[in-house]
KELUM-430548 format. One record per atom (N, C-alpha, C): residue in one letter; x, z, y; atom name. Coordinates in steps of 0.02 Angstrom, whole numbers, padded with zeros to 5 digits. Layout:
BEGIN
res = a east = X up = Z north = Y atom = CA
...
//
This chain:
BEGIN
res = m east = -00185 up = -01533 north = 02243 atom = N
res = m east = -00139 up = -01483 north = 02232 atom = CA
res = m east = -00073 up = -01518 north = 02246 atom = C
res = r east = -00030 up = -01479 north = 02277 atom = N
res = r east = 00045 up = -01496 north = 02294 atom = CA
res = r east = 00092 up = -01455 north = 02256 atom = C
res = l east = 00137 up = -01490 north = 02227 atom = N
res = l east = 00189 up = -01454 north = 02190 atom = CA
res = l east = 00262 up = -01474 north = 02228 atom = C
res = q east = 00304 up = -01427 north = 02213 atom = N
res = q east = 00368 up = -01437 north = 02243 atom = CA
res = q east = 00422 up = -01435 north = 02180 atom = C
res = l east = 00468 up = -01491 north = 02189 atom = N
res = l east = 00513 up = -01507 north = 02137 atom = CA
res = l east = 00589 up = -01490 north = 02165 atom = C
res = r east = 00616 up = -01442 north = 02132 atom = N
res = r east = 00691 up = -01431 north = 02155 atom = CA
res = r east = 00742 up = -01445 north = 02098 atom = C
res = v east = 00785 up = -01495 north = 02106 atom = N
res = v east = 00835 up = -01507 north = 02058 atom = CA
res = v east = 00901 up = -01470 north = 02070 atom = C
res = e east = 00920 up = -01430 north = 02016 atom = N
res = e east = 00979 up = -01388 north = 02023 atom = CA
res = e east = 01048 up = -01419 north = 02016 atom = C
res = a east = 01054 up = -01486 north = 02050 atom = N
res = a east = 01118 up = -01525 north = 02043 atom = CA
res = a east = 01134 up = -01559 north = 02102 atom = C
res = g east = 01096 up = -01550 north = 02156 atom = N
res = g east = 01119 up = -01588 north = 02214 atom = CA
res = g east = 01080 up = -01648 north = 02236 atom = C
res = p east = 01093 up = -01680 north = 02296 atom = N
res = p east = 01049 up = -01731 north = 02325 atom = CA
res = p east = 01050 up = -01798 north = 02278 atom = C
res = e east = 01102 up = -01815 north = 02241 atom = N
res = e east = 01102 up = -01873 north = 02202 atom = CA
res = e east = 01055 up = -01872 north = 02152 atom = C
res = e east = 01056 up = -01811 north = 02115 atom = N
res = e east = 01009 up = -01804 north = 02060 atom = CA
res = e east = 00939 up = -01800 north = 02088 atom = C
res = t east = 00924 up = -01766 north = 02138 atom = N
res = t east = 00863 up = -01765 north = 02168 atom = CA
res = t east = 00833 up = -01837 north = 02188 atom = C
res = e east = 00880 up = -01878 north = 02219 atom = N
res = e east = 00862 up = -01948 north = 02233 atom = CA
res = e east = 00843 up = -01986 north = 02169 atom = C
res = s east = 00882 up = -01970 north = 02116 atom = N
res = s east = 00874 up = -02006 north = 02047 atom = CA
res = s east = 00800 up = -01988 north = 02029 atom = C
res = l east = 00785 up = -01919 north = 02029 atom = N
res = l east = 00721 up = -01899 north = 02004 atom = CA
res = l east = 00666 up = -01930 north = 02047 atom = C
res = r east = 00674 up = -01935 north = 02116 atom = N
res = r east = 00621 up = -01968 north = 02155 atom = CA
res = r east = 00612 up = -02036 north = 02147 atom = C
res = d east = 00668 up = -02078 north = 02133 atom = N
res = d east = 00659 up = -02149 north = 02113 atom = CA
res = d east = 00621 up = -02154 north = 02047 atom = C
res = w east = 00638 up = -02107 north = 01997 atom = N
res = w east = 00600 up = -02111 north = 01937 atom = CA
res = w east = 00530 up = -02096 north = 01943 atom = C
res = l east = 00513 up = -02046 north = 01976 atom = N
res = l east = 00441 up = -02032 north = 01990 atom = CA
res = l east = 00409 up = -02084 north = 02025 atom = C
res = a east = 00442 up = -02115 north = 02078 atom = N
res = a east = 00406 up = -02162 north = 02123 atom = CA
res = a east = 00397 up = -02233 north = 02083 atom = C
res = a east = 00427 up = -02240 north = 02027 atom = N
res = a east = 00419 up = -02299 north = 01986 atom = CA
res = a east = 00369 up = -02291 north = 01934 atom = C
res = d east = 00343 up = -02232 north = 01925 atom = N
res = d east = 00284 up = -02214 north = 01877 atom = CA
res = d east = 00218 up = -02232 north = 01906 atom = C
res = a east = 00180 up = -02278 north = 01867 atom = N
res = a east = 00123 up = -02303 north = 01894 atom = CA
res = a east = 00071 up = -02249 north = 01908 atom = C
res = n east = 00065 up = -02196 north = 01870 atom = N
res = n east = 00019 up = -02140 north = 01881 atom = CA
res = n east = 00036 up = -02106 north = 01949 atom = C
res = v east = 00104 up = -02098 north = 01965 atom = N
res = v east = 00117 up = -02065 north = 02027 atom = CA
res = v east = 00107 up = -02106 north = 02090 atom = C
res = q east = 00121 up = -02169 north = 02079 atom = N
res = q east = 00103 up = -02222 north = 02128 atom = CA
res = q east = 00022 up = -02222 north = 02142 atom = C
res = r east = -00013 up = -02215 north = 02090 atom = N
res = r east = -00086 up = -02222 north = 02094 atom = CA
res = r east = -00116 up = -02153 north = 02121 atom = C
res = d east = -00099 up = -02104 north = 02089 atom = N
res = d east = -00130 up = -02036 north = 02102 atom = CA
res = d east = -00090 up = -01983 north = 02132 atom = C
res = g east = -00034 up = -01997 north = 02164 atom = N
res = g east = 00013 up = -01947 north = 02185 atom = CA
res = g east = 00033 up = -01963 north = 02255 atom = C
res = d east = 00064 up = -01914 north = 02290 atom = N
res = d east = 00093 up = -01927 north = 02357 atom = CA
res = d east = 00154 up = -01900 north = 02363 atom = C
res = l east = 00212 up = -01930 north = 02343 atom = N
res = l east = 00281 up = -01905 north = 02332 atom = CA
res = l east = 00320 up = -01912 north = 02401 atom = C
res = r east = 00348 up = -01859 north = 02422 atom = N
res = r east = 00386 up = -01865 north = 02485 atom = CA
res = r east = 00439 up = -01807 north = 02474 atom = C
res = y east = 00489 up = -01808 north = 02523 atom = N
res = y east = 00537 up = -01753 north = 02533 atom = CA
res = y east = 00498 up = -01692 north = 02566 atom = C
res = g east = 00525 up = -01637 north = 02546 atom = N
res = g east = 00489 up = -01576 north = 02580 atom = CA
res = g east = 00538 up = -01521 north = 02598 atom = C
res = r east = 00505 up = -01467 north = 02623 atom = N
res = r east = 00546 up = -01409 north = 02639 atom = CA
res = r east = 00532 up = -01355 north = 02591 atom = C
res = a east = 00587 up = -01321 north = 02569 atom = N
res = a east = 00576 up = -01267 north = 02521 atom = CA
res = a east = 00541 up = -01207 north = 02546 atom = C
res = t east = 00491 up = -01184 north = 02513 atom = N
res = t east = 00447 up = -01127 north = 02540 atom = CA
res = t east = 00480 up = -01063 north = 02509 atom = C
res = d east = 00525 up = -01064 north = 02460 atom = N
res = d east = 00562 up = -01010 north = 02432 atom = CA
res = d east = 00607 up = -00983 north = 02484 atom = C
res = p east = 00606 up = -00917 north = 02499 atom = N
res = p east = 00655 up = -00887 north = 02556 atom = CA
res = p east = 00728 up = -00904 north = 02540 atom = C
res = e east = 00735 up = -00909 north = 02474 atom = N
res = e east = 00807 up = -00918 north = 02452 atom = CA
res = e east = 00840 up = -00991 north = 02474 atom = C
res = h east = 00792 up = -01029 north = 02480 atom = N
res = h east = 00807 up = -01105 north = 02494 atom = CA
res = h east = 00772 up = -01127 north = 02561 atom = C
res = q east = 00763 up = -01089 north = 02608 atom = N
res = q east = 00725 up = -01109 north = 02666 atom = CA
res = q east = 00769 up = -01161 north = 02705 atom = C
res = g east = 00735 up = -01205 north = 02741 atom = N
res = g east = 00770 up = -01250 north = 02779 atom = CA
res = g east = 00802 up = -01314 north = 02740 atom = C
res = v east = 00794 up = -01309 north = 02683 atom = N
res = v east = 00825 up = -01370 north = 02642 atom = CA
res = v east = 00775 up = -01422 north = 02638 atom = C
res = d east = 00794 up = -01487 north = 02657 atom = N
res = d east = 00755 up = -01547 north = 02654 atom = CA
res = d east = 00770 up = -01593 north = 02596 atom = C
res = i east = 00829 up = -01613 north = 02592 atom = N
res = i east = 00852 up = -01668 north = 02549 atom = CA
res = i east = 00845 up = -01645 north = 02472 atom = C
res = d east = 00854 up = -01584 north = 02457 atom = N
res = d east = 00848 up = -01571 north = 02384 atom = CA
res = d east = 00786 up = -01544 north = 02356 atom = C
res = v east = 00734 up = -01555 north = 02401 atom = N
res = v east = 00669 up = -01537 north = 02374 atom = CA
res = v east = 00616 up = -01594 north = 02385 atom = C
res = l east = 00579 up = -01606 north = 02327 atom = N
res = l east = 00529 up = -01649 north = 02325 atom = CA
res = l east = 00464 up = -01616 north = 02333 atom = C
res = s east = 00410 up = -01650 north = 02365 atom = N
res = s east = 00347 up = -01619 north = 02371 atom = CA
res = s east = 00306 up = -01680 north = 02344 atom = C
res = l east = 00257 up = -01659 north = 02300 atom = N
res = l east = 00210 up = -01708 north = 02265 atom = CA
res = l east = 00141 up = -01680 north = 02265 atom = C
res = a east = 00096 up = -01713 north = 02296 atom = N
res = a east = 00021 up = -01697 north = 02297 atom = CA
res = a east = -00003 up = -01737 north = 02241 atom = C
res = i east = -00042 up = -01709 north = 02199 atom = N
res = i east = -00069 up = -01742 north = 02137 atom = CA
res = i east = -00146 up = -01734 north = 02148 atom = C
res = s east = -00183 up = -01777 north = 02116 atom = N
res = s east = -00254 up = -01778 north = 02112 atom = CA
res = s east = -00269 up = -01757 north = 02041 atom = C
res = s east = -00330 up = -01754 north = 02022 atom = N
res = s east = -00351 up = -01723 north = 01959 atom = CA
res = s east = -00331 up = -01778 north = 01903 atom = C
res = a east = -00324 up = -01837 north = 01919 atom = N
res = a east = -00311 up = -01891 north = 01871 atom = CA
res = a east = -00241 up = -01886 north = 01854 atom = C
res = l east = -00194 up = -01852 north = 01893 atom = N
res = l east = -00125 up = -01848 north = 01876 atom = CA
res = l east = -00110 up = -01772 north = 01859 atom = C
res = t east = -00109 up = -01754 north = 01799 atom = N
res = t east = -00107 up = -01687 north = 01776 atom = CA
res = t east = -00039 up = -01658 north = 01788 atom = C
res = t east = -00029 up = -01593 north = 01800 atom = N
res = t east = 00035 up = -01556 north = 01809 atom = CA
res = t east = 00074 up = -01569 north = 01741 atom = C
res = g east = 00041 up = -01571 north = 01682 atom = N
res = g east = 00069 up = -01579 north = 01619 atom = CA
res = g east = 00099 up = -01650 north = 01618 atom = C
res = g east = 00065 up = -01704 north = 01635 atom = N
res = g east = 00090 up = -01770 north = 01631 atom = CA
res = g east = 00147 up = -01780 north = 01679 atom = C
res = l east = 00148 up = -01744 north = 01741 atom = N
res = l east = 00201 up = -01742 north = 01782 atom = CA
res = l east = 00264 up = -01716 north = 01748 atom = C
res = i east = 00256 up = -01657 north = 01719 atom = N
res = i east = 00314 up = -01625 north = 01693 atom = CA
res = i east = 00343 up = -01663 north = 01631 atom = C
res = l east = 00296 up = -01697 north = 01597 atom = N
res = l east = 00328 up = -01745 north = 01541 atom = CA
res = l east = 00372 up = -01797 north = 01575 atom = C
res = q east = 00346 up = -01827 north = 01632 atom = N
res = q east = 00394 up = -01866 north = 01663 atom = CA
res = q east = 00459 up = -01845 north = 01688 atom = C
res = i east = 00456 up = -01779 north = 01710 atom = N
res = i east = 00525 up = -01750 north = 01741 atom = CA
res = i east = 00568 up = -01736 north = 01673 atom = C
res = l east = 00535 up = -01718 north = 01618 atom = N
res = l east = 00579 up = -01699 north = 01558 atom = CA
res = l east = 00607 up = -01769 north = 01530 atom = C
res = d east = 00565 up = -01820 north = 01535 atom = N
res = d east = 00600 up = -01885 north = 01514 atom = CA
res = d east = 00659 up = -01906 north = 01559 atom = C
res = w east = 00647 up = -01896 north = 01621 atom = N
res = w east = 00702 up = -01906 north = 01674 atom = CA
res = w east = 00762 up = -01865 north = 01656 atom = C
res = r east = 00755 up = -01803 north = 01636 atom = N
res = r east = 00808 up = -01759 north = 01619 atom = CA
res = r east = 00846 up = -01782 north = 01561 atom = C
res = r east = 00810 up = -01807 north = 01513 atom = N
res = r east = 00846 up = -01832 north = 01456 atom = CA
res = r east = 00887 up = -01896 north = 01464 atom = C
res = t east = 00883 up = -01929 north = 01525 atom = N
res = t east = 00923 up = -01987 north = 01537 atom = CA
res = t east = 00987 up = -01963 north = 01580 atom = C
res = r east = 00995 up = -01902 north = 01591 atom = N
res = r east = 01051 up = -01877 north = 01633 atom = CA
res = r east = 01103 up = -01863 north = 01587 atom = C
res = p east = 01169 up = -01873 north = 01611 atom = N
res = p east = 01232 up = -01848 north = 01566 atom = CA
res = p east = 01235 up = -01782 north = 01558 atom = C
res = g east = 01217 up = -01738 north = 01610 atom = N
res = g east = 01220 up = -01664 north = 01606 atom = CA
res = g east = 01152 up = -01645 north = 01633 atom = C
res = p east = 01098 up = -01640 north = 01587 atom = N
res = p east = 01031 up = -01624 north = 01614 atom = CA
res = p east = 01027 up = -01564 north = 01662 atom = C
res = p east = 01011 up = -01574 north = 01722 atom = N
res = p east = 00999 up = -01523 north = 01767 atom = CA
res = p east = 00941 up = -01479 north = 01758 atom = C
res = a east = 00945 up = -01414 north = 01780 atom = N
res = a east = 00879 up = -01385 north = 01781 atom = CA
res = a east = 00838 up = -01407 north = 01839 atom = C
res = v east = 00773 up = -01402 north = 01821 atom = N
res = v east = 00725 up = -01425 north = 01873 atom = CA
res = v east = 00677 up = -01363 north = 01890 atom = C
res = t east = 00660 up = -01347 north = 01945 atom = N
res = t east = 00611 up = -01298 north = 01964 atom = CA
res = t east = 00547 up = -01329 north = 01990 atom = C
res = v east = 00489 up = -01310 north = 01960 atom = N
res = v east = 00424 up = -01334 north = 01982 atom = CA
res = v east = 00383 up = -01280 north = 02012 atom = C
res = t east = 00370 up = -01287 north = 02075 atom = N
res = t east = 00326 up = -01223 north = 02108 atom = CA
res = t east = 00260 up = -01258 north = 02129 atom = C
res = q east = 00207 up = -01221 north = 02102 atom = N
res = q east = 00140 up = -01240 north = 02119 atom = CA
res = q east = 00105 up = -01187 north = 02163 atom = C
res = e east = 00075 up = -01200 north = 02216 atom = N
res = e east = 00043 up = -01155 north = 02250 atom = CA
res = e east = -00037 up = -01169 north = 02241 atom = C
res = r east = -00068 up = -01122 north = 02210 atom = N
res = r east = -00141 up = -01132 north = 02193 atom = CA
res = r east = -00184 up = -01116 north = 02251 atom = C
res = p east = -00246 up = -01138 north = 02248 atom = N
res = p east = -00291 up = -01137 north = 02309 atom = CA
res = p east = -00301 up = -01064 north = 02326 atom = C
res = d east = -00292 up = -01018 north = 02278 atom = N
res = d east = -00310 up = -00952 north = 02298 atom = CA
res = d east = -00252 up = -00911 north = 02324 atom = C
res = g east = -00197 up = -00956 north = 02337 atom = N
res = g east = -00132 up = -00926 north = 02368 atom = CA
res = g east = -00082 up = -00905 north = 02312 atom = C
res = t east = -00100 up = -00898 north = 02249 atom = N
res = t east = -00051 up = -00879 north = 02191 atom = CA
res = t east = -00005 up = -00933 north = 02195 atom = C
res = v east = 00063 up = -00920 north = 02181 atom = N
res = v east = 00117 up = -00964 north = 02174 atom = CA
res = v east = 00137 up = -00959 north = 02099 atom = C
res = v east = 00148 up = -01013 north = 02064 atom = N
res = v east = 00173 up = -01014 north = 02000 atom = CA
res = v east = 00240 up = -01057 north = 02003 atom = C
res = r east = 00293 up = -01029 north = 01967 atom = N
res = r east = 00356 up = -01060 north = 01971 atom = CA
res = r east = 00375 up = -01066 north = 01900 atom = C
res = v east = 00401 up = -01123 north = 01886 atom = N
res = v east = 00424 up = -01142 north = 01812 atom = CA
res = v east = 00496 up = -01157 north = 01818 atom = C
res = e east = 00539 up = -01121 north = 01786 atom = N
res = e east = 00611 up = -01129 north = 01795 atom = CA
res = e east = 00636 up = -01123 north = 01723 atom = C
res = s east = 00667 up = -01180 north = 01696 atom = N
res = s east = 00692 up = -01176 north = 01630 atom = CA
res = s east = 00741 up = -01244 north = 01621 atom = C
res = s east = 00788 up = -01235 north = 01580 atom = N
res = s east = 00826 up = -01297 north = 01562 atom = CA
res = s east = 00805 up = -01318 north = 01489 atom = C
res = d east = 00763 up = -01271 north = 01463 atom = N
res = d east = 00736 up = -01295 north = 01393 atom = CA
res = d east = 00677 up = -01336 north = 01397 atom = C
res = p east = 00673 up = -01399 north = 01386 atom = N
res = p east = 00618 up = -01446 north = 01393 atom = CA
res = p east = 00555 up = -01425 north = 01353 atom = C
res = d east = 00563 up = -01396 north = 01289 atom = N
res = d east = 00505 up = -01371 north = 01250 atom = CA
res = d east = 00473 up = -01313 north = 01288 atom = C
res = a east = 00515 up = -01270 north = 01308 atom = N
res = a east = 00485 up = -01209 north = 01340 atom = CA
res = a east = 00445 up = -01228 north = 01409 atom = C
res = v east = 00472 up = -01278 north = 01445 atom = N
res = v east = 00436 up = -01305 north = 01507 atom = CA
res = v east = 00369 up = -01330 north = 01487 atom = C
res = a east = 00375 up = -01378 north = 01430 atom = N
res = a east = 00318 up = -01412 north = 01418 atom = CA
res = a east = 00258 up = -01361 north = 01394 atom = C
res = e east = 00282 up = -01314 north = 01355 atom = N
res = e east = 00232 up = -01261 north = 01330 atom = CA
res = e east = 00199 up = -01220 north = 01394 atom = C
res = i east = 00238 up = -01206 north = 01440 atom = N
res = i east = 00214 up = -01163 north = 01498 atom = CA
res = i east = 00169 up = -01210 north = 01536 atom = C
res = v east = 00189 up = -01269 north = 01552 atom = N
res = v east = 00145 up = -01313 north = 01586 atom = CA
res = v east = 00073 up = -01326 north = 01550 atom = C
res = r east = 00078 up = -01336 north = 01484 atom = N
res = r east = 00019 up = -01344 north = 01443 atom = CA
res = r east = -00032 up = -01283 north = 01461 atom = C
res = r east = 00000 up = -01229 north = 01459 atom = N
res = r east = -00044 up = -01160 north = 01474 atom = CA
res = r east = -00066 up = -01165 north = 01543 atom = C
res = l east = -00025 up = -01183 north = 01590 atom = N
res = l east = -00051 up = -01186 north = 01658 atom = CA
res = l east = -00111 up = -01237 north = 01674 atom = C
res = d east = -00105 up = -01296 north = 01634 atom = N
res = d east = -00156 up = -01343 north = 01640 atom = CA
res = d east = -00218 up = -01323 north = 01608 atom = C
res = n east = -00213 up = -01275 north = 01561 atom = N
res = n east = -00272 up = -01247 north = 01526 atom = CA
res = n east = -00305 up = -01186 north = 01552 atom = C
res = g east = -00272 up = -01167 north = 01605 atom = N
res = g east = -00300 up = -01109 north = 01646 atom = CA
res = g east = -00268 up = -01048 north = 01626 atom = C
//
C-alpha cells in the first residue's frame, strides 16, 4: 500500500519529516520512502512537498501516523499533515487535521477496516 504525505508548511518541514521517518527502524525495514507527485488536482505537479511511502503489512498505517504525530510534537509551530491512502479498490482516503488525537482515532478506525 502506498501513502502520500503532505506537510502544510513548506519544503523545510517536509524535509524534516522525511529525515525523521527515514531514521525510523520500522520504515527502514518495511517501507519505501521517497519524494512523490501530488495526485490531488489542487496540488498537481508538486514534487518537493509531497512524500510517498509504500508500506508492507508489518508497518501499519497507525504506526506510521504515530511517528508523524511524534514528529509534529517536536516542531515549534506544529504544521498540519495530510495523509492520503489509495486503497486497492480505488477508494481514496484522506486524513487532514491538526488535532493529533483526532488523527490517531481516524487512523485506528482505518486500520480496523
